[in-house]
Each structure stands twice: as structure tokens, then as C-alpha cells.
N, C-alpha and C positions, 0 to 999 in steps of 0.2 A: 504493500500500500504506500509506503514511504517512497519507494523507487518510482512508482507511477506518479505520485504527487510531484516529486522533484523533476521528473522528465517533462511534466506539464508546466513547469515554471515556478513551483513552490520552493521556498527556502527550506533548508534542512531543519533548522531550529523549531519553527512553528509546526512543521509536520511531525517532528518527534514529540512535541508537547501535546499535540492532538491525540496521538496514539498512546502516550503515556510511558515513553522510554526516553533515555538520554541520547544525546548525539554520540557520546563515546560508545554506547552500546551498538549503535548502527555502524560505527567505524570498525568495531571488532567483528561484527557480522560480515562486513565487506572484505576484511582482511583474511577471514577464515574460509577455507574451501568447504568445510563441513557445516551442514545446516544444523544448528543447535535448537533445542526446544525453547519455548517461550519461558523466560526466567522471571517474569513479573509475579508478584505475590498473589494477585487476584486472577491469574491465568487459569483457565480450565485445563486440568491435567488428568490423564487416565491413571488410576492407582497402579503402582508397580506390581502388585499381586493380583491384578485383575484376571479373571478367568477368560480364556479364549472361547470362541464360539464352539469349537470342537469339544473342549472340556465340559461345557454346559450340556452339549448333546450327549456326551458319555454319561453324565450324571442322570439325565432324564431317562436314557435307554436302560441304564442299570436299575434304576428304581422301578421301571416298568416291566422288568423281567418277571416271569411267572413265579419264580421262587422267592422274589422279594415283594410280590404284589400285596401281601397282607402284613408287611412289616414296616415300621416307621424307620426313619433314618438312624435313630438311636440303636436299632438292631442291625441295620444294613451295614453301617460302617465297621463295627467289630467283626462281622462275618467276612467282609472283604479283607480286613487286616489279617484274619486267621488264614486266609487263602494267599497271603503275601501280596495283596493289592491295596493301594491307597489312591483314591480318586480325589477326595476332598473331606473336610471336617463335617461333623453333623450339622453345625449351624449353616454351612454352605449348602449342604443338601436341602435343608429346610428352606433356605432363601431361594434357591433355584426352583424348587418345586412350587413355592408360593408365586414366583414370577410367572410360571407356566400354568397357574391355576390348578395345580395338582396336589395341593396340600390339604387333602380331605382325609376323613377318617379311613384308615386302612385296616381291613379285616371285616369279619362277619358280625362281630358284636356291635351293637348300636352304641354310638358315643354317648357318654353321660350328659344329660341335659339338666341344667340347674337354673331354670328360668326364674326371673325376678317375680316375687309374688304380686298379685294384683293389689293395687292401692285400696286401703280401707279408710273411709272418711268418718270423722266424728263431728257432729254438729251441736252436741250438747253433752253434759256430764252423764256418766253411767251408761255410755254406749260402747266404749272401747277402753279396755284395761290392758295394762302390760305388767308382767311380773317376772321376777328373777330371784336368785339366791346369791348372796355374797358372803365371803369369809370375814369373820371378826377375830383377830388374833387373841390368844389367851396367854397366860403366864407360863403355860406348859408348852415347850417347843414341839412343834408338829401337830398340836391339837388346836382346833378352832371351834368357835361358835358360828352358827349359820343364821343369817338374817334373811327371812322370807319377806319380800316387800312387794306390794301391789300398788300400781300407780294408775290414776285416771289420765289418759293421754290428752283428753280435751282440756281439762282444767289443771293438770299437773299435780293434783292433790294426791297425797298418800292416803289411800282409802283402807289400807290394811297392812299389818305387819306382825311378825312374831319372830322371836329368837329362840332357836333350839340348839341342842348339842350334836345334831346329826342331820343329814339330808334324807328325806323320805317322802314318798308320795302321800303317805298318811298325814304327815305334818302339813304338807302343801294343801291337801284337801281341807284340813281343819282351818288353816289360815284363811283360805278363800271363802269357806262357808261363813265364817265370822264376819268378813268384810261384806259379803253378799247380804246377810241379814241386817247388818248395821246400816248399810246404805239404802235398804228398802228397794232392792232392784227387782224383786219378784214381779213377774208379769211383763217385764220390759225385755227388749232385745239387747243382749249383751254379748260382746266378743272378747275373749280373753287371749291375749297374745303372749307367747313365751318362746324360749329357744328349745332345743331338742334334748335337754337333759333328762335323765331317768326319772327324777321326781315330777317333771312336767308331763311325761308320757306314761307314768305309772297307772296301773289299772284302777287304783283307788281314786286318784285325781280325775282321770277321764270319766269314771263312773259317776263321781260327784257332779261334774259339769253336765253330763247327760241328764242326770236326775233333775238338775235345776234349770235345764233348758238353755245352758250357756254354750255358745259356739267356740270351740278351741281354734286357735291360729298359731302356726309355728314358723320359726325362722328357717331359712335354708341352712343345711349343715355347714358348720364352720364359717358362717357369715354373721359376724357380730353386729353389723350395721342394721340388720333386719330387726334388731331389738334395741335400737339406739336410745329409746327413751329411758329404759331401765338402766342401761349402761351410764347414761348421763347423770341420773340421780345418784347412782352409787359413787360417781366421781365427786359430785357435790358433797355427799356425805363424808367421804374420806379425806377431802381437802378442806373441809370446814374448819375454821379456826378453833372451834370447840372440840374437835375430834381428839380423844385422849392421846397423849404422847406415849403412854405406857399401855401394854396389853391389858385386857380385862381379866380380873381375878375370878369372878364368879358369873354364872349365867344371869343372876339377878342384877348384878352391876351393869352388864351389857344391856339388859332390858330397860333399866332406868335411863341409861344414856340415850337409847333410841327413842324412848318416850319424849325426852326433852327435844331431841332433834326433830322428830315428827311434828311436835307442836310449833317449833320455830319455823320449819319449812312451810307448813300449811298456813300459818296465821301471821307470820312476820316477814318472811322472805318474799321480796318482790321479784317475780320471775321475769327475766328479760324476754322470753319467747311469747309471753302473753301481755306485753306492753306494761310490764312492771307493776302489775297488781299481784296480790297474794293468791295462791292456788285456792284457798278457801273462799275468797271473794269471787273468783271466777266460777267456782263450783256452785255457789249460791245464786249466780246471775247478777251480782252487785257490780261487776266490772263495767257494765254498760253505763251506769250513772257516773261512776268514777271517771271513766275516760271522757265522757261528755263534758264533765266539769273541767277537766284539764284542757280540753279544746277551747272552752270559753276563756279560761285564764290566759292561754297563749294568744288568742285573738285580741283580747283587751290589751295585752302587753304590746302586741305588734301595732295596734291602733294608737297607743300612747307614744311609742317611740319608733316609728316606721323606718327611720334611718338606720336602725340597728339590725334590720332584717334584710338580707340580700335575696331572699326567695320566699317560698312558702313556709309557714310555721310547721312545727313538728306534727307528724301524723299520729294522732291518738285514736285512730279508728279501731273499732272493736274487731277482733279476729273471729270470724264466723265459723271457720272449719279448721280442723287439724287432720293431717293425713299420715297414716302409717304406710311405709313403703311407697313413697311417691315415685312416679315414673320420671326419669331424667328429662324426657322430651317435653314434659308439661311444666312450664315455668310457674304457673299459678300454684300448682300443687307443691312444687318445690319451695316456693316462698312461704306457703302456709304451714310447712312442716319442719321448720328449723328447730333443731333440738338444742336450744341454748339453756343455760341455767343461771 
């Protein structure tokens, strides 16, 4: 390009500046009989270890051989090595097969499908509960107390809890039955969400739910995000400033502390995900009035000193729905289900 420009009357210096190389570089190119690669930092270069087209074809043809048709690259590469042959690494096999749209499940067995559960919406209290068990340390190393805690996802209220010295479906059923009767949910449609632990799926627990007409819901195996609300409250519990620095001595001591925490969390703690009202206020429906008053306060403050407001005043609108397992593609569901504490 520089040679053409110079032959048409351009000077070397501006031509070099346009291309992005120095005049000295052009002079070295002209003095050398060998054509050297582009040395600029931003020049497009082929990787030194790039596969040739023939090597790619060899990988594809090998993977498509009948004896390898039902094997993944992680199996093919060692077999080839045992035969004294090396074509490429496993990652290269995977990459080349992906480029050719051949990275599908290989074999007769159907691939494991772990689809995201359908979203569940709660528009009021006592419609959707979540529960889980967490460890509480004791003064005996290796021994724990177990906190069974049930949370209303809509209001974030702790509707039931118990502390026992072991995990069991019987204790889980007992804890749930107490919360169910205390909240007066009989006759209402209630979904209880949990993970896949043995107390959650025990015969006693499932039998209790069936008898009370409660619909069980479970997380996907090994996916903690499906039970994010319970995970969030356990984090709040254990990072609370009042959480004991030392392990619990007795079961009664642990129960007394959880009693205090539950009262604080439900009646004093202003929850960020429900516009900084307490779970008890939202559970009773009092948050509508509280949030409406806040809106008036902010509007009056803005009218009094408008120069201090660069945009709209803070949004204190009531959150109408909360969603369990929101779909990533749905922005509205995603916004209404933030698990903040």
C-alpha cells in the first residue's frame, strides 16, 4: 500500500503515518529480500499452534469412526494414546467438534436434563413458604444443634422454627405443623419449598403435607440458588451482630437465642427487599400505608427544596408479587424476586 501511494506521488512520511508504521520500518523492509510478517502490536496474526485444515479433518474423521461413535473425547484421547497415536488434546477435540456442530451427547443413554423449575408467584402472605435446616455449633467439637426455620417468601416473616439435636423428618413435620396451625392456613392454598435433603423428603414430612393439603416444591439437586430465600436468612442470622461469639452450651440456650433473633427479625429488622418495612408489617398488610406515607414525605421535601433533586424522588411503591425461581428472560420477575436482607 505504501509503495503504491509513493508511486502515485505521496511522500513516505504521511503514508507511513496513515498505515501506522515508521519510515525506518519501511526502509528495513526494502533492504531485506525476505518478506517478514507484520510486526505491529495490533496486527492480526495466526496462532503459532494453530491446527491445519488436515489436522481438523483427522480429528473429525477419528471421532466419527464407528468404534468411537459412542465415546466422548475424554475417552477417545486415552484410547488413541494407548495405540501410540496422538492427534490433539481433549479440549481441542471438544473445540473442533463444537465448531462442526458435532458436540452432542454420544451414546444411547439420554443426557441428564436438569431444567430450571417453573417460577412460582406469591401475591400475599401464607401462599408460598420456604424452609431449610442449618447447623448451630455446640461446645462439643463435631456435635451440632439443628435449626429448622420456615420463612414466608412474600413477607419474609419467620412463620416457624425449632431447634433440635438431630435432623429428622419427624422433627420437620412437627415444626411445620406448629407453624401451619399458628398461622391459620387451613383451607388456603399453600406451597412449601425446600431442597432435597432427607428430612425434606422423608415419609413423615411428605405424609404431613399431604394430610394438610400442602403442595411440596423442591430445588434441583445441588443447586442452592433454587432455595435462595432460606439461604439468605441463614446468612443474616449468622452474620448478625448479636450472633454468639462462642458455641452454644445447651439446647435451651440455643432456643433462647433464636427466640430473640426471630422477634428482632420479624418486628424490628427493616428488610431491604420489601422496601425497608419489617416482615411483620408486610405480613399484616401494614406496609401499604407505611410506604404511602413515605411517598408523601418525599414529595413534600422535593416541593420544598426542588433544587436539591436532580430527578424523581425515591420509589416507595408497594411490591405486589415475589417470585420463586424467576426465569432469567423475564426482567419483571427478576426484579420482583431479589433476595436481599
